[in-house]
C-alpha positions in Angstrom: -12.7 -12.1 -4.5 -12.8 -10.6 -1.1 -14.9 -7.9 -0.2 -14.4 -5.5 2.8 -16.8 -2.7 3.9 -17.8 -0.2 6.3 -21.3 0.7 7.2 -22.5 3.6 9.8 -25.9 3.4 10.0 -27.6 5.3 13.2 -25.6 3.6 16.1 -24.5 0.6 14.3 -20.9 -0.2 12.8 -20.7 -3.2 10.9 -17.4 -4.8 9.2 -17.4 -7.6 6.8 -14.4 -9.8 5.1 -16.5 -12.3 3.1 -14.9 -14.2 0.5 -15.6 -16.8 -2.4 -13.3 -19.7 -3.2 -14.3 -20.0 -7.0 -12.3 -23.1 -7.4 -13.7 -25.4 -4.6 -17.2 -23.4 -4.5 -16.8 -22.6 -0.8 -17.3 -19.2 1.1 -15.2 -17.9 3.8 -14.7 -14.8 6.2 -16.4 -13.1 8.9 -18.8 -10.5 9.6 -18.9 -8.4 12.9 -21.2 -5.7 14.2 -20.8 -3.3 17.0 -23.5 -0.8 18.5 -23.8 1.6 21.5 -24.8 -0.1 24.5 -28.4 0.6 25.5 -28.4 0.6 28.9 -25.5 3.3 29.4 -26.2 6.7 30.0 -25.2 9.2 27.5 -21.9 11.0 27.7 -21.9 14.3 29.8 -21.5 17.6 28.4 -17.7 18.1 27.6 -15.5 21.2 27.6 -13.1 21.0 25.1 -9.5 20.9 25.9 -7.4 20.9 23.3 -4.1 19.4 22.7 -0.8 21.5 23.2 2.5 20.9 21.8 5.5 21.8 23.7 8.1 23.8 22.0 10.7 22.2 19.6 13.6 21.3 21.4 17.4 21.4 20.0 18.8 19.8 17.1 21.1 17.0 17.8 22.5 14.2 15.6 20.5 10.9 16.0 23.7 9.0 15.4 26.7 10.2 16.8 29.8 9.3 15.4 28.2 8.5 11.7 28.3 11.0 8.7 24.7 10.4 7.7 24.1 14.0 7.2 20.9 14.5 9.3 19.9 16.5 12.1 16.2 16.2 14.3 14.6 17.5 17.0 11.6 16.8 18.8 8.4 18.1 20.5 6.2 16.1 23.3 2.7 16.9 24.2 2.2 19.7 26.9 -1.5 19.6 27.5 -3.4 16.0 26.4 -6.8 16.5 24.7 -9.7 15.4 26.3 -12.4 13.3 24.5 -14.0 16.3 22.7 -10.9 18.4 22.6 -8.6 18.6 19.1 -5.8 16.2 18.8 -2.6 18.0 18.2 -1.6 18.4 14.4 1.9 18.3 12.6 4.6 16.2 13.1 6.4 15.3 16.4 9.8 14.8 15.0 11.6 17.5 12.4 14.3 16.5 10.3 16.9 18.1 8.3 20.2 17.5 6.4 23.1 18.5 8.0 26.5 17.2 6.9 29.2 17.6 9.8 32.5 19.5 8.5 34.3 16.6 9.1 32.0 14.5 6.9 32.2 16.4 4.0 34.5 15.2 1.0 37.9 16.4 1.3 39.5 14.1 -0.7 41.6 14.5 -3.8 40.5 14.3 -7.4 42.4 11.7 -9.7 45.5 13.0 -11.1 46.8 11.5 -14.6 50.4 11.4 -15.7 51.9 13.8 -18.6 51.5 12.3 -21.8 54.1 9.9 -23.2 56.3 10.9 -26.6 54.3 9.9 -29.8 55.7 6.7 -30.7 57.4 6.3 -34.2 55.7 4.8 -37.2 57.2 1.5 -38.5 55.6 1.9 -41.8 53.5 4.4 -43.8 50.3 2.3 -42.8 51.1 2.5 -38.9 49.3 5.2 -36.8 51.2 7.0 -33.8 50.1 7.0 -30.4 51.1 8.0 -26.7 49.6 7.2 -23.7 49.3 8.3 -20.1 48.1 6.5 -16.8 46.5 7.5 -13.4 49.0 8.6 -11.1 46.8 9.1 -8.3 43.8 7.4 -7.5 40.6 10.1 -6.0 40.2 9.7 -2.3 37.4 10.7 -0.1 34.9 11.8 -2.5 37.1 13.2 -5.0 36.4 13.2 -8.8 37.6 10.0 -11.0 39.3 10.1 -13.8 
């Protein structure tokens, strides 16, 4: 069994990953503690500078020459937040589906032949049948038979 916990008590941060090997009766793991440096002066007052995104770039195909059906656009951070400012929220990359005209299925559907004539029955116990075959296989996304 392995326990992991985090605790924030005043200015102390503790993590622990202690475990017990029940088969061999041995303990394993580590514990760490972090705290604020006592001899360091406090941070000066801060005037917040919040993060600001740039505008969205143009849509583009991230894999030119392929038909993956995806377009993306990016944006960058125009103003970085300082230590007391708010970080940027939202996505840096935006994607949408877009199938290029040359990638759309333009194939042909399966084509069946005409029915053959009914076969003659040899006896009164026979059953007559007729057949047809695939005369053209589907291509480039066409509907199969």
